[in-house]
KEDOTOR-473036 format. One record per residue (C-alpha): residue number from 1; residue in three letters; x, y, z. Coordinates in nm, 2 decimals. Layout:
BEGIN
rec num = NUM&residuo = ala&px = X&py = Y&pz = Z $
...
# end
This chain:
BEGIN
rec num = 1&residuo = met&px = 11.39&py = 12.09&pz = 10.91 $
rec num = 2&residuo = ala&px = 11.02&py = 12.07&pz = 10.98 $
rec num = 3&residuo = gly&px = 10.82&py = 12.26&pz = 10.72 $
rec num = 4&residuo = ala&px = 11.05&py = 12.15&pz = 10.43 $
rec num = 5&residuo = arg&px = 10.87&py = 12.06&pz = 10.10 $
rec num = 6&residuo = ile&px = 10.91&py = 11.71&pz = 10.00 $
rec num = 7&residuo = leu&px = 10.82&py = 11.57&pz = 9.65 $
rec num = 8&residuo = ala&px = 10.69&py = 11.21&pz = 9.71 $
rec num = 9&residuo = val&px = 10.68&py = 11.00&pz = 9.39 $
rec num = 10&residuo = asp&px = 10.51&py = 10.66&pz = 9.36 $
rec num = 11&residuo = asp&px = 10.28&py = 10.50&pz = 9.11 $
rec num = 12&residuo = ser&px = 10.08&py = 10.33&pz = 9.38 $
rec num = 13&residuo = pro&px = 9.80&py = 10.56&pz = 9.52 $
rec num = 14&residuo = thr&px = 9.80&py = 10.36&pz = 9.83 $
rec num = 15&residuo = ile&px = 10.17&py = 10.38&pz = 9.90 $
rec num = 16&residuo = leu&px = 10.16&py = 10.75&pz = 9.80 $
rec num = 17&residuo = glu&px = 9.91&py = 10.83&pz = 10.06 $
rec num = 18&residuo = met&px = 10.09&py = 10.63&pz = 10.32 $
rec num = 19&residuo = ile&px = 10.41&py = 10.83&pz = 10.26 $
rec num = 20&residuo = lys&px = 10.22&py = 11.15&pz = 10.26 $
rec num = 21&residuo = ala&px = 10.06&py = 11.07&pz = 10.59 $
rec num = 22&residuo = ile&px = 10.40&py = 10.99&pz = 10.75 $
rec num = 23&residuo = leu&px = 10.56&py = 11.31&pz = 10.62 $
rec num = 24&residuo = leu&px = 10.27&py = 11.52&pz = 10.71 $
rec num = 25&residuo = ala&px = 10.28&py = 11.38&pz = 11.07 $
rec num = 26&residuo = gly&px = 10.65&py = 11.45&pz = 11.07 $
rec num = 27&residuo = gly&px = 10.57&py = 11.83&pz = 11.00 $
rec num = 28&residuo = tyr&px = 10.67&py = 11.84&pz = 10.63 $
rec num = 29&residuo = glu&px = 10.48&py = 11.99&pz = 10.34 $
rec num = 30&residuo = val&px = 10.41&py = 11.72&pz = 10.07 $
rec num = 31&residuo = ile&px = 10.38&py = 11.74&pz = 9.69 $
rec num = 32&residuo = thr&px = 10.31&py = 11.42&pz = 9.50 $
rec num = 33&residuo = ala&px = 10.37&py = 11.28&pz = 9.16 $
rec num = 34&residuo = ser&px = 10.26&py = 10.94&pz = 9.02 $
rec num = 35&residuo = asp&px = 10.49&py = 10.88&pz = 8.73 $
rec num = 36&residuo = gly&px = 10.85&py = 10.97&pz = 8.62 $
rec num = 37&residuo = ala&px = 10.76&py = 11.24&pz = 8.38 $
rec num = 38&residuo = glu&px = 10.53&py = 11.41&pz = 8.62 $
rec num = 39&residuo = ala&px = 10.81&py = 11.38&pz = 8.89 $
rec num = 40&residuo = leu&px = 11.06&py = 11.55&pz = 8.66 $
rec num = 41&residuo = glu&px = 10.82&py = 11.82&pz = 8.57 $
rec num = 42&residuo = thr&px = 10.71&py = 11.89&pz = 8.93 $
rec num = 43&residuo = ala&px = 11.07&py = 11.89&pz = 9.06 $
rec num = 44&residuo = arg&px = 11.17&py = 12.15&pz = 8.82 $
rec num = 45&residuo = ala&px = 10.86&py = 12.36&pz = 8.87 $
rec num = 46&residuo = glu&px = 10.85&py = 12.34&pz = 9.25 $
rec num = 47&residuo = lys&px = 11.22&py = 12.29&pz = 9.34 $
rec num = 48&residuo = pro&px = 11.13&py = 12.07&pz = 9.66 $
rec num = 49&residuo = asp&px = 11.38&py = 12.05&pz = 9.95 $
rec num = 50&residuo = leu&px = 11.40&py = 11.68&pz = 9.90 $
rec num = 51&residuo = ile&px = 11.25&py = 11.41&pz = 9.67 $
rec num = 52&residuo = leu&px = 11.14&py = 11.05&pz = 9.78 $
rec num = 53&residuo = leu&px = 11.15&py = 10.85&pz = 9.46 $
rec num = 54&residuo = asp&px = 11.02&py = 10.51&pz = 9.36 $
rec num = 55&residuo = val&px = 11.23&py = 10.32&pz = 9.10 $
rec num = 56&residuo = met&px = 10.97&py = 10.14&pz = 8.91 $
rec num = 57&residuo = leu&px = 10.76&py = 10.41&pz = 8.75 $
rec num = 58&residuo = pro&px = 10.56&py = 10.46&pz = 8.43 $
rec num = 59&residuo = lys&px = 10.69&py = 10.69&pz = 8.16 $
rec num = 60&residuo = leu&px = 11.05&py = 10.74&pz = 8.31 $
rec num = 61&residuo = asp&px = 11.19&py = 10.51&pz = 8.58 $
rec num = 62&residuo = gly&px = 11.33&py = 10.66&pz = 8.90 $
rec num = 63&residuo = tyr&px = 11.69&py = 10.60&pz = 8.80 $
rec num = 64&residuo = arg&px = 11.65&py = 10.82&pz = 8.49 $
rec num = 65&residuo = val&px = 11.46&py = 11.08&pz = 8.68 $
rec num = 66&residuo = cys&px = 11.74&py = 11.09&pz = 8.94 $
rec num = 67&residuo = arg&px = 12.01&py = 11.11&pz = 8.69 $
rec num = 68&residuo = leu&px = 11.84&py = 11.39&pz = 8.49 $
rec num = 69&residuo = leu&px = 11.81&py = 11.60&pz = 8.80 $
rec num = 70&residuo = lys&px = 12.15&py = 11.52&pz = 8.94 $
rec num = 71&residuo = phe&px = 12.32&py = 11.62&pz = 8.62 $
rec num = 72&residuo = asp&px = 12.14&py = 11.95&pz = 8.60 $
rec num = 73&residuo = gln&px = 12.32&py = 12.24&pz = 8.78 $
rec num = 74&residuo = asn&px = 11.98&py = 12.38&pz = 8.89 $
rec num = 75&residuo = tyr&px = 11.85&py = 12.07&pz = 9.08 $
rec num = 76&residuo = lys&px = 12.17&py = 11.87&pz = 9.16 $
rec num = 77&residuo = gln&px = 12.17&py = 12.00&pz = 9.51 $
rec num = 78&residuo = ile&px = 11.82&py = 11.85&pz = 9.60 $
rec num = 79&residuo = pro&px = 11.87&py = 11.53&pz = 9.81 $
rec num = 80&residuo = ile&px = 11.70&py = 11.23&pz = 9.65 $
rec num = 81&residuo = ile&px = 11.61&py = 10.91&pz = 9.86 $
rec num = 82&residuo = met&px = 11.51&py = 10.62&pz = 9.65 $
rec num = 83&residuo = leu&px = 11.22&py = 10.43&pz = 9.82 $
rec num = 84&residuo = thr&px = 11.15&py = 10.10&pz = 9.63 $
rec num = 85&residuo = ala&px = 11.07&py = 9.74&pz = 9.65 $
rec num = 86&residuo = lys&px = 11.38&py = 9.66&pz = 9.46 $
rec num = 87&residuo = thr&px = 11.61&py = 9.50&pz = 9.71 $
rec num = 88&residuo = glu&px = 11.88&py = 9.35&pz = 9.50 $
rec num = 89&residuo = glu&px = 12.23&py = 9.48&pz = 9.56 $
rec num = 90&residuo = gln&px = 12.26&py = 9.58&pz = 9.19 $
rec num = 91&residuo = ala&px = 11.94&py = 9.78&pz = 9.22 $
rec num = 92&residuo = met&px = 12.08&py = 9.97&pz = 9.52 $
rec num = 93&residuo = ala&px = 12.42&py = 10.02&pz = 9.35 $
rec num = 94&residuo = thr&px = 12.24&py = 10.17&pz = 9.04 $
rec num = 95&residuo = gly&px = 12.04&py = 10.40&pz = 9.26 $
rec num = 96&residuo = ile&px = 12.36&py = 10.54&pz = 9.43 $
rec num = 97&residuo = arg&px = 12.55&py = 10.55&pz = 9.11 $
rec num = 98&residuo = thr&px = 12.27&py = 10.76&pz = 8.95 $
rec num = 99&residuo = gly&px = 12.31&py = 11.02&pz = 9.23 $
rec num = 100&residuo = ala&px = 12.07&py = 10.91&pz = 9.49 $
rec num = 101&residuo = asn&px = 12.18&py = 11.02&pz = 9.85 $
rec num = 102&residuo = gln&px = 12.01&py = 10.71&pz = 10.01 $
rec num = 103&residuo = tyr&px = 11.82&py = 10.39&pz = 9.91 $
rec num = 104&residuo = leu&px = 11.54&py = 10.26&pz = 10.13 $
rec num = 105&residuo = thr&px = 11.35&py = 9.95&pz = 10.06 $
rec num = 106&residuo = lys&px = 10.97&py = 9.90&pz = 10.10 $
rec num = 107&residuo = pro&px = 10.80&py = 9.85&pz = 10.33 $
rec num = 108&residuo = val&px = 10.97&py = 10.11&pz = 10.53 $
rec num = 109&residuo = glu&px = 10.91&py = 10.19&pz = 10.89 $
rec num = 110&residuo = pro&px = 10.78&py = 10.54&pz = 10.95 $
rec num = 111&residuo = asp&px = 11.05&py = 10.62&pz = 11.19 $
rec num = 112&residuo = thr&px = 11.32&py = 10.50&pz = 10.94 $
rec num = 113&residuo = leu&px = 11.17&py = 10.71&pz = 10.67 $
rec num = 114&residuo = leu&px = 11.15&py = 11.03&pz = 10.89 $
rec num = 115&residuo = ala&px = 11.51&py = 10.97&pz = 11.02 $
rec num = 116&residuo = ala&px = 11.64&py = 10.95&pz = 10.66 $
rec num = 117&residuo = val&px = 11.45&py = 11.26&pz = 10.55 $
rec num = 118&residuo = ala&px = 11.58&py = 11.46&pz = 10.86 $
rec num = 119&residuo = glu&px = 11.94&py = 11.34&pz = 10.80 $
rec num = 120&residuo = glu&px = 11.94&py = 11.44&pz = 10.42 $
rec num = 121&residuo = leu&px = 11.77&py = 11.78&pz = 10.50 $
rec num = 122&residuo = ser&px = 12.02&py = 11.85&pz = 10.77 $
rec num = 123&residuo = lys&px = 12.32&py = 11.76&pz = 10.53 $
rec num = 124&residuo = ala&px = 12.17&py = 11.98&pz = 10.25 $
rec num = 125&residuo = gln&px = 12.15&py = 12.27&pz = 10.50 $
rec num = 126&residuo = gly&px = 12.53&py = 12.24&pz = 10.55 $
# end
């Protein structure tokens, strides 16, 4: 679903720019946030088609942001892909348990990221 609006959330400006470049090259519109509180506020204000969410964030961690959105009737349908450096099984399990649709680890290949985004957008379309 090219043209979909994606909220990319990461506290590293370098990683955020890299993710944004990959998504823009894939034909997506990109909104960004750099901490958990901003992510939550932006998700609620903009209602993006998909959220790429880091776990280790200032203010609110990604798990909490995911949980708050997934337990809210207005936002629970938005697919969330966790994108994080946390590779432990327990971290992945926590991500899925809090409602994430997928869990990708950094560094991620551009093709892998775009495939995951396309897959989740396709599922969300029904």
